[in-house]
N, C-alpha and C positions, 0 to 999 in steps of 0.2 A: 688444506685450509683455504688456499686461494680459490680452489674449485667450489667450495661451499659458498664463499662470498659471491662468486659469479652467479651461481644458481639462485641464491637469495635475491640478487639484484633483478634477475630475469623474472622471477615470480612476482616481485613487487611491481615491476613495470607492467606486467599483464593485468594485475589487479587494478592498478591505477587507470589503465587504458579502458578496462571494462567498465569501471564506474563513470568515466568521462563519456563513454559511448551512450550509456543509459541516460545520463543527465542531458546529453545533447538531444536525444530523440524525444525525451519526455514521455515515453511509452512503457507500459508494462510488458514483460516478456510474455509471448503468446505461444501456446502449444496446440497442435492439431490432434484432437482426441479421436481415434479411429473406433467406430462402433463395432463391437465384436460380432461375429457371424451369428445370424439368427438361427436358432434351432427349431426345425420344423419336423413334426411327426405326422406321417400319413398312414392310416390304416383303413381297410386291409392293404397289403402291399401287392396290388395287382401288377402283373407283368403285361397284361393285355386287357382290352375291353371289347365288348360286342356292340357293333353299330346299332343305334336306335334302341338300346336296352338300358334301363335305368340301373345304375350300380350304386350301392350304399358306400359312403366314404366318410372318414372323419379326419379333418385337418386341424392339428393343434400347433399354434405358434407359441413357443415358450417365452413370451414377452408380454407382460401385463401393462406396460407403460405406453404402448403404441397401438394404433388401430390397423387392422389388416383385412384384406378382402381376397377371396379366392375366385378365380375365373378359369374356364376351360376353353382353350383355343381349339376350335373344331367341334364345339359342342356347348352344352348348357349345364349350369349348376343350379339345382333347385333345393332350397332350404325349407323344410317342413317341420311340423311339430314332432314327427317321428325321427327326424335326422336329416342329413345332407345327402343328396344324390347327384351323381354326374351322368349325363347321357351324351355319348359321342355321336355326332351326326356326320362328320366328315369320314372319308375313306382313309385307310392305311395308318393314319397318325393323329393323335390328339395330345395336347400339352396342357398339364395342370399348372397354373401360375399362381403364386402367392405375392401380393403386392402390399407394401406399407403405404398407408395414407398419410402424407406429410404435406402440410400447407396446401391442401386441395389437390395435390398431385399423387399419382400412383407410381411408386418406386418398386421395381421388381427385386424381390429378395430371395426367391427360390422357385424352382420349376421341376416338373417330372414329366418325362415323355412316355407315352403309351402306344403300343401297337394296337390298331383297331382292326378286329376281325369282322367279317360280314355278319349281318344279323342272322341269328338262328331261325330256321324255318322248320315247321312240323313235317315229318315224313312218316309214311306208313308203308310197310313192305317195300322200302327203298324208293318210294314214289312220292313226289311233291303233291301239293294240293291240286284240286280240279283234275282228277284222274278217274279211271274206271278200274275197279277191282272185282274179282270173282267173290261171290258172297262168302264162301268158306275161308278165303284168304283175308277178307276184310275183317270179319269178326274175330279171327284168331291172331291178328297182327299186333305187333308192339309199336306203340306210338313213340316217336323219338324227336328230339330237337337236333337238327343237323346244320352244321356250318361247313360250307365248301370253301376251302382255302388252298390255293396253289394246286388245284385239281385233286385235292384230297378231301374226303368227308370226315368231319369230326363229329362224333355223337355226344349228345348231352342228355342226361337222364330226365325223363318227364316224371314229375311227382304226382300230378293230379290233372284232371280235365273234366269237361262235361260233354257227354255224348247226347245228341239230339236226333230223333228219328220219329216217323209216324207210327203212332200206336193205334189202339182200338178207337173206333169211331172217327177215323181219319183225322185225329188230332195229334199234334206233336207231343212227344214224350221226352222229357229232359231228365237225365240221370247224372248226378255228380259221382265221379269215380276217384278213389284214392289209388294211385298206382299208374301204370302205363298200358293196361289192357282192359278191354271191355269185359265186365263180369259175365259169367256163364249164363245166368238167367236172361240177361239182356241180349246175349248172342242168339239165344233161341228165338227171341222175339224178332230180331232183325232178320234172321234167316227166313222168316215167313213173309217178308216184304216182297213186293212185286219187282220184276226186272226193271232196272233203271231208277230205282228208288234212291233218294239222296240221304246220306248219313253225314251229320255235322259233328265236328269236334271243336268245342269252344272252351274259353277260360283255361287254356293250356299253360300250365306252370312248369317251368324247368328248374332244375337245381343249379342256380348260378354259382353258388358257393355253399359250403356247409352252413346250415341254419338260415339260408336266405334263398327265396325262390323269385323268379321273374316271369312275367307274362309274355308270351309270344303270340304270333298271329294265329287265327283259327284255321281249321283244315276242313275241307269237304270232299266227298268222294261219291261217285255213282256206283251202285252195286249191280253187278251182272249176275243174274241167276242162271245156274246150270242145272241140267237134269241130273237126277241121282245116278243114272247109268253112266254119266260122263265123269263122275267124281274121281274114279281110279285113273283117269287120264292126266290128272294134274297133281304135281307134287306141291308140298307145302314148304315154303321158305320163310325167311324172316321179313 
C-alpha cells in the first residue's frame, strides 16, 4: 500500500513538472519528420556504357509531390520526343545522379555508377579502318563492332550498314545492307574494281541491346587486287 502511494506521488510530480515546463516556454512541442527514402527505378539496368554512344534510359522517381532532375557526371543527358538518352564522354566511369529541386537548390537523392568501356569501332577481317585488304578477303569479310578493353577484343553484332563503291560510269553506288556481310551480287561488282579502289561502309548500326541499335563510326578500306593465279596462295580467315 505504501509503495503504491509513493509511485502515485512520483507520477503526479512528473505530470505537474511537465505542464509547468510547457507553460514556461509557451511553445508547442515540435517533432522532426524524416522524409522517407525516395524510390527510384532505372531501366534498362546497364552494368556498363560505351563511350560516346547514346544509350536509352528511363528514370522514374516514385514521388509526385516534388520536382527532380537527372544528370550524368562524365557525360550528357538528352531528353527527346522519343525518350531520354545518356551519352558517356569520360573514360572509365560515369555516374547518373538524381536531384530533388528544393527552394532553387539541387539535393542529391540517388546515384548509380557505371563502368565506361571504350567506344565501339568497326572492324573487317580483324583490321580497323583505313587499311588495305585483298579483294577476295574484303568482299567476303564480316563487319563487326569491336571494343578493345584491357587488351581484349569484345565483338558486337552489326545489324545493318551501307556499302559505297564506284559503279558503272565512274559514279558511286550506295547499297543498304541488312546484316553484317556484303550481298553476293555486290561482291561481284566490287571484285571488278581496279587495284587501290576505295570501299566505304557507312551508317553502321550495332546491336547495343535487344530491340535497340546504335550508330558507330564509318569504315573505309583500300582494295588490293590479286591475279587469279595467286588466289591459291592466300587463305580466307574472318
